[in-house]
Z-matrix of the N, CA and C atoms (Angstrom, degrees):
N
C 1 1.428
C 2 1.530 1 108.88
N 3 1.291 2 115.43 1 134.69
C 4 1.454 3 121.05 2 175.62
C 5 1.522 4 107.44 3 -89.12
N 6 1.333 5 115.67 4 126.48
C 7 1.462 6 119.45 5 179.84
C 8 1.517 7 110.65 6 -88.96
N 9 1.289 8 115.14 7 128.05
C 10 1.458 9 122.30 8 172.27
C 11 1.516 10 106.73 9 -131.43
N 12 1.295 11 117.50 10 169.26
C 13 1.459 12 120.06 11 179.65
C 14 1.528 13 110.69 12 -58.77
N 15 1.338 14 117.82 13 -32.25
C 16 1.464 15 119.58 14 -179.09
C 17 1.522 16 112.52 15 -73.44
N 18 1.338 17 118.43 16 -27.35
C 19 1.459 18 119.93 17 179.54
C 20 1.519 19 112.86 18 -89.45
N 21 1.325 20 117.33 19 -15.92
C 22 1.461 21 120.30 20 -178.65
C 23 1.518 22 111.44 21 -62.84
N 24 1.328 23 117.42 22 -39.07
C 25 1.465 24 121.35 23 -178.43
C 26 1.519 25 111.87 24 -61.63
N 27 1.333 26 117.75 25 -22.79
C 28 1.466 27 121.51 26 -179.49
C 29 1.522 28 113.20 27 -90.83
N 30 1.318 29 117.61 28 -0.22
C 31 1.452 30 121.61 29 -177.98
C 32 1.522 31 110.90 30 -81.68
N 33 1.327 32 116.04 31 147.05
C 34 1.458 33 121.23 32 178.72
C 35 1.526 34 110.23 33 -63.78
N 36 1.309 35 117.20 34 -39.45
C 37 1.460 36 121.74 35 179.90
C 38 1.520 37 107.76 36 -118.80
N 39 1.312 38 116.08 37 94.75
C 40 1.459 39 121.17 38 -175.32
C 41 1.521 40 112.34 39 -63.11
N 42 1.339 41 116.79 40 -37.59
C 43 1.465 42 119.81 41 179.71
C 44 1.527 43 110.62 42 -64.36
N 45 1.320 44 117.12 43 -45.74
C 46 1.472 45 120.21 44 178.52
C 47 1.525 46 110.44 45 -61.35
N 48 1.322 47 117.02 46 -39.16
C 49 1.459 48 120.36 47 178.88
C 50 1.525 49 111.10 48 -65.32
N 51 1.322 50 117.51 49 -39.66
C 52 1.464 51 120.58 50 177.46
C 53 1.529 52 111.43 51 -65.04
N 54 1.327 53 116.49 52 -41.82
C 55 1.465 54 120.22 53 177.95
C 56 1.530 55 110.04 54 -62.59
N 57 1.330 56 116.32 55 -43.36
C 58 1.467 57 120.37 56 179.17
C 59 1.524 58 110.94 57 -62.46
N 60 1.320 59 116.87 58 -42.80
C 61 1.462 60 120.57 59 179.26
C 62 1.526 61 110.82 60 -63.02
N 63 1.319 62 116.48 61 -45.56
C 64 1.467 63 120.46 62 179.00
C 65 1.527 64 110.73 63 -61.25
N 66 1.330 65 116.11 64 -46.27
C 67 1.467 66 120.57 65 -178.17
C 68 1.522 67 110.97 66 -62.46
N 69 1.309 68 116.70 67 -42.21
C 70 1.462 69 120.42 68 -178.81
C 71 1.523 70 112.18 69 -68.04
N 72 1.334 71 116.95 70 -26.73
C 73 1.460 72 120.44 71 -176.41
C 74 1.527 73 114.45 72 -96.91
N 75 1.323 74 118.09 73 2.91
C 76 1.459 75 119.85 74 179.21
C 77 1.529 76 108.22 75 -64.89
N 78 1.321 77 116.88 76 133.71
C 79 1.471 78 118.46 77 179.89
C 80 1.526 79 110.83 78 -63.92
N 81 1.317 80 115.49 79 156.89
C 82 1.450 81 120.52 80 -178.23
C 83 1.513 82 114.09 81 -61.33
N 84 1.311 83 117.24 82 -30.94
C 85 1.467 84 120.88 83 -179.24
C 86 1.525 85 108.96 84 -123.57
N 87 1.304 86 115.20 85 132.60
C 88 1.461 87 120.96 86 176.46
C 89 1.522 88 109.30 87 -98.03
N 90 1.321 89 114.85 88 159.15
C 91 1.462 90 118.48 89 172.16
C 92 1.523 91 106.99 90 -63.82
N 93 1.324 92 117.14 91 153.33
C 94 1.466 93 121.71 92 -175.61
C 95 1.524 94 111.93 93 -55.91
N 96 1.315 95 117.81 94 -44.70
C 97 1.468 96 120.82 95 -179.19
C 98 1.532 97 111.03 96 -64.76
N 99 1.330 98 117.31 97 -39.24
C 100 1.466 99 121.08 98 178.72
C 101 1.525 100 110.74 99 -67.08
N 102 1.318 101 115.97 100 -39.88
C 103 1.460 102 119.98 101 179.11
C 104 1.528 103 110.95 102 -64.09
N 105 1.334 104 117.64 103 -44.73
C 106 1.469 105 120.99 104 177.67
C 107 1.521 106 110.92 105 -61.49
N 108 1.327 107 116.58 106 -43.04
C 109 1.467 108 120.40 107 -179.71
C 110 1.525 109 110.68 108 -64.76
N 111 1.330 110 117.78 109 -42.83
C 112 1.462 111 121.16 110 179.79
C 113 1.527 112 110.89 111 -63.24
N 114 1.316 113 116.86 112 -43.11
C 115 1.471 114 120.39 113 178.11
C 116 1.520 115 111.13 114 -63.72
N 117 1.326 116 117.10 115 -40.26
C 118 1.468 117 120.68 116 -179.62
C 119 1.529 118 111.08 117 -65.19
N 120 1.328 119 116.81 118 -43.37
C 121 1.468 120 120.45 119 179.95
C 122 1.523 121 110.40 120 -65.96
N 123 1.321 122 117.52 121 -44.07
C 124 1.461 123 120.69 122 179.65
C 125 1.525 124 111.10 123 -63.61
N 126 1.322 125 117.15 124 -46.17
C 127 1.463 126 121.14 125 179.32
C 128 1.518 127 111.15 126 -61.60
N 129 1.322 128 116.92 127 -45.03
C 130 1.463 129 121.33 128 179.98
C 131 1.525 130 110.97 129 -63.21
N 132 1.327 131 117.06 130 -44.66
C 133 1.466 132 120.83 131 -179.49
C 134 1.523 133 111.65 132 -61.14
N 135 1.325 134 116.57 133 -44.67
C 136 1.460 135 120.43 134 179.38
C 137 1.525 136 111.47 135 -66.78
N 138 1.324 137 117.34 136 -40.33
C 139 1.463 138 120.56 137 179.89
C 140 1.523 139 111.42 138 -64.33
N 141 1.310 140 117.14 139 -42.48
C 142 1.462 141 120.27 140 179.08
C 143 1.527 142 110.38 141 -66.75
N 144 1.329 143 117.62 142 -39.67
C 145 1.466 144 120.45 143 177.24
C 146 1.533 145 110.70 144 -63.66
N 147 1.333 146 116.84 145 -39.74
C 148 1.465 147 119.29 146 177.62
C 149 1.532 148 110.59 147 -63.04
N 150 1.316 149 116.52 148 -34.63
C 151 1.455 150 120.38 149 178.15
C 152 1.512 151 112.92 150 -65.39
N 153 1.317 152 116.86 151 -21.78
C 154 1.471 153 121.13 152 -178.82
C 155 1.526 154 112.80 153 -90.86
N 156 1.321 155 118.04 154 1.76
C 157 1.462 156 120.10 155 -177.49
C 158 1.527 157 113.25 156 -58.94
N 159 1.322 158 117.45 157 -25.52
C 160 1.468 159 120.51 158 -179.45
C 161 1.531 160 112.30 159 -82.89
N 162 1.318 161 117.64 160 -8.98
C 163 1.468 162 121.19 161 -179.62
C 164 1.539 163 109.04 162 -64.80
N 165 1.331 164 118.58 163 139.50
C 166 1.472 165 121.11 164 -178.65
C 167 1.528 166 113.92 165 -54.97
N 168 1.325 167 118.34 166 -38.06
C 169 1.464 168 119.82 167 -179.91
C 170 1.526 169 110.96 168 -66.34
N 171 1.325 170 116.93 169 -40.88
C 172 1.463 171 120.57 170 178.96
C 173 1.527 172 110.50 171 -67.03
N 174 1.311 173 117.30 172 -40.37
C 175 1.464 174 120.51 173 178.42
C 176 1.525 175 111.31 174 -64.38
N 177 1.326 176 117.09 175 -41.46
C 178 1.470 177 120.51 176 178.49
C 179 1.525 178 110.52 177 -63.85
N 180 1.333 179 116.86 178 -41.29
C 181 1.462 180 120.28 179 179.15
C 182 1.523 181 111.07 180 -64.50
N 183 1.327 182 117.15 181 -39.60
C 184 1.472 183 120.20 182 178.27
C 185 1.532 184 110.72 183 -65.84
N 186 1.325 185 117.14 184 -42.31
C 187 1.471 186 119.69 185 177.72
C 188 1.527 187 110.21 186 -59.99
N 189 1.328 188 116.23 187 -40.19
C 190 1.464 189 120.26 188 177.65
C 191 1.535 190 109.99 189 -63.15
N 192 1.325 191 116.78 190 -45.58
C 193 1.460 192 120.53 191 -177.66
C 194 1.527 193 112.03 192 -64.11
N 195 1.333 194 116.89 193 -32.87
C 196 1.467 195 120.12 194 179.32
C 197 1.525 196 111.60 195 -62.59
N 198 1.323 197 117.38 196 -20.30
C 199 1.463 198 121.06 197 179.49
C 200 1.526 199 112.16 198 -74.78
N 201 1.340 200 116.89 199 -9.62
C 202 1.458 201 121.79 200 -177.39
C 203 1.531 202 110.07 201 -126.20
N 204 1.333 203 116.34 202 67.29
C 205 1.471 204 119.03 203 -176.07
C 206 1.529 205 111.87 204 -67.44
N 207 1.312 206 114.28 205 150.48
C 208 1.462 207 121.12 206 175.83
C 209 1.520 208 108.21 207 -132.55
N 210 1.323 209 115.11 208 160.65
C 211 1.461 210 119.77 209 178.56
C 212 1.521 211 109.35 210 -80.48
N 213 1.311 212 116.53 211 -162.22
C 214 1.463 213 121.02 212 -176.63
C 215 1.522 214 112.92 213 -62.30
N 216 1.324 215 117.93 214 -15.36
C 217 1.457 216 121.22 215 177.53
C 218 1.515 217 112.56 216 -81.35
N 219 1.338 218 116.53 217 -8.55
C 220 1.459 219 120.44 218 179.89
C 221 1.519 220 111.41 219 -81.72
N 222 1.312 221 114.89 220 -177.73
C 223 1.471 222 121.27 221 -178.20
C 224 1.518 223 110.48 222 -104.45
N 225 1.318 224 116.08 223 144.32
C 226 1.462 225 122.30 224 -177.86
C 227 1.526 226 110.09 225 -69.13
N 228 1.313 227 114.75 226 138.34
C 229 1.465 228 121.43 227 171.34
C 230 1.521 229 104.55 228 -91.25
N 231 1.333 230 115.67 229 116.63
C 232 1.465 231 120.49 230 -174.07
C 233 1.516 232 111.80 231 -53.59
N 234 1.324 233 115.59 232 140.33
C 235 1.454 234 121.61 233 178.49
C 236 1.509 235 113.35 234 82.79
N 237 1.327 236 117.54 235 8.67
C 238 1.461 237 120.81 236 179.95
C 239 1.521 238 109.02 237 -145.29
N 240 1.309 239 115.11 238 176.30
C 241 1.459 240 120.18 239 174.07
C 242 1.520 241 110.36 240 -101.36
N 243 1.308 242 116.95 241 3.01
C 244 1.462 243 121.67 242 -176.90
C 245 1.520 244 111.43 243 -84.41
N 246 1.339 245 114.04 244 158.13
C 247 1.459 246 121.73 245 179.11
C 248 1.524 247 109.00 246 -127.51
N 249 1.324 248 114.21 247 154.60
C 250 1.453 249 120.56 248 176.96
C 251 1.526 250 107.89 249 -143.01
N 252 1.327 251 116.34 250 -175.01
C 253 1.457 252 120.01 251 177.23
C 254 1.527 253 108.69 252 -66.37
N 255 1.312 254 118.36 253 157.30
C 256 1.469 255 119.39 254 -179.88
C 257 1.531 256 112.99 255 -56.10
N 258 1.320 257 117.17 256 -40.46
C 259 1.463 258 120.24 257 -177.55
C 260 1.525 259 111.43 258 -67.00
N 261 1.321 260 117.17 259 -44.82
C 262 1.467 261 121.07 260 -177.79
C 263 1.526 262 110.45 261 -71.13
N 264 1.329 263 117.61 262 -40.27
C 265 1.468 264 120.17 263 177.73
C 266 1.527 265 110.23 264 -64.00
N 267 1.326 266 117.16 265 -39.13
C 268 1.469 267 119.97 266 177.96
C 269 1.524 268 110.75 267 -63.10
N 270 1.325 269 116.52 268 -39.54
C 271 1.463 270 120.33 269 177.28
C 272 1.527 271 110.46 270 -62.30
N 273 1.326 272 116.52 271 -49.97
C 274 1.465 273 120.47 272 -178.42
C 275 1.530 274 111.08 273 -63.89
N 276 1.321 275 116.90 274 -45.60
C 277 1.457 276 120.29 275 -178.79
C 278 1.529 277 111.11 276 -68.04
N 279 1.305 278 116.48 277 -34.33
C 280 1.461 279 120.66 278 177.38
C 281 1.514 280 112.14 279 -66.48
N 282 1.327 281 116.55 280 -30.21
C 283 1.469 282 119.53 281 177.69
C 284 1.519 283 110.94 282 -65.94
N 285 1.308 284 117.94 283 -30.37
C 286 1.472 285 120.26 284 175.63
C 287 1.520 286 109.58 285 -63.69
N 288 1.318 287 116.33 286 -41.77
C 289 1.464 288 119.92 287 179.00
C 290 1.521 289 110.33 288 -67.96
N 291 1.328 290 117.34 289 -41.50
C 292 1.468 291 120.66 290 179.87
C 293 1.521 292 110.82 291 -67.45
N 294 1.315 293 117.34 292 -38.29
C 295 1.466 294 120.57 293 179.14
C 296 1.521 295 110.21 294 -64.09
N 297 1.325 296 116.71 295 -36.09
C 298 1.454 297 120.71 296 177.08
C 299 1.519 298 110.02 297 -62.41
N 300 1.318 299 116.65 298 -44.43
C 301 1.460 300 121.26 299 179.16
C 302 1.518 301 110.36 300 -61.56
N 303 1.321 302 116.82 301 -41.59
C 304 1.461 303 121.07 302 179.01
C 305 1.519 304 110.51 303 -63.54
N 306 1.328 305 116.71 304 -43.41
C 307 1.464 306 120.33 305 -179.24
C 308 1.522 307 110.76 306 -64.03
N 309 1.327 308 116.78 307 -39.39
C 310 1.462 309 120.18 308 -178.82
C 311 1.526 310 110.31 309 -70.49
N 312 1.332 311 117.21 310 -46.71
C 313 1.458 312 119.40 311 -175.50
C 314 1.522 313 112.30 312 -68.93
N 315 1.325 314 118.41 313 -30.56
C 316 1.458 315 119.84 314 -178.95
C 317 1.528 316 112.35 315 -81.48
N 318 1.316 317 116.96 316 -19.46
C 319 1.460 318 119.58 317 -176.61
C 320 1.522 319 113.01 318 -111.09
N 321 1.321 320 116.18 319 -22.05
C 322 1.451 321 119.67 320 -175.81
C 323 1.513 322 113.33 321 80.77
N 324 1.325 323 117.45 322 1.88
C 325 1.458 324 121.09 323 -177.93
C 326 1.518 325 109.38 324 -131.63
N 327 1.304 326 116.50 325 137.21
C 328 1.456 327 120.62 326 -179.89
C 329 1.517 328 112.32 327 -69.60
N 330 1.309 329 118.56 328 -18.02
C 331 1.460 330 119.88 329 -177.04
C 332 1.511 331 112.78 330 -104.63
N 333 1.303 332 118.48 331 -5.38
C 334 1.468 333 120.03 332 -178.92
C 335 1.520 334 109.36 333 -64.23
N 336 1.298 335 116.25 334 134.98
C 337 1.458 336 121.15 335 177.45
C 338 1.512 337 114.39 336 82.08
N 339 1.302 338 118.36 337 -4.48
C 340 1.462 339 121.73 338 179.87
C 341 1.517 340 107.14 339 -106.35
N 342 1.323 341 115.20 340 121.61
C 343 1.458 342 120.09 341 -178.72
C 344 1.510 343 109.70 342 -113.01
N 345 1.296 344 116.25 343 140.33
C 346 1.471 345 120.95 344 171.81
C 347 1.518 346 107.36 345 -77.89
N 348 1.320 347 116.53 346 136.22
C 349 1.467 348 119.76 347 179.15
C 350 1.497 349 110.18 348 -110.59
C-alpha cells in the first residue's frame, strides 16, 4: 500500500502511518547539520538502551526472545549475538528503551542505575 495523507486517516494506527510516510519521504541526502544531529540522536539512543540491558525487565524480555530463535534473516536481540523474529526482537529491544525510561524517571538522573563495565 502506498501511504498518502488521504490514506493515513484509514489506518488503524495513524501515528505509525505518519511516521512511515515521513520516513519514506526523507530525501536521500540531509543537510550536514541535520545529518550530524540525526547521528547523534541515534547513537545516544542506542547507547542509553545498551546501558539498560542489566535492568530486570530488559533481561526478562531477552530471555523470552531467546525462546524464538531465527536464522540470519532474523533481527538481532540487542546485547547478544542471537536473533529472533522481527516482532519478538522489537519487543525485547524496546524493553531496553522502556527500562531506560523507568530508570530515569525513578531516579531523576539519566545515568542512575547505569554502570560502565
